Structures are given as C-alpha cells and as structure tokens.
C-alpha positions, 0 to 999 in steps of 0.5 A, a space after each residue: 492586036 492592042 486597042 486603046 479606048 479614050 473616053 471623053 471626060 463626060 462619058 468617063 464621068 458616067 462610066 459604071 465601076 469607074 473607081 474599080 477601073 481607076 484602082 486597076 490603072 493605078 495599081 496593076 503592073 500591066 498598066 505601068 507603060 500607060 501610067 508612065 507615058 501620058 502621050 499615048 
C-alpha cells in the first residue's frame, strides 16, 4: 500500500524539519517519480 499525504500550504509552513524533508524530496532517487509528475 502506498500513502500520499498532501498538506495544505498553511500546515506545510508549520511542519517541523521541513528543510530536511525538502532536501530529501529534491535529492533522493525514490522521490523522482513524484518530482517529475506534478499531477499526483
């Protein structure tokens, strides 16, 4: 099972560790399919 969580802009701004998670999203290979497909 795969779960995708899409926080609102307001809740994302309050997310602790957001810089770390942004780095992971931008650099880790397992996130490539999400970076390339903006419609998910």
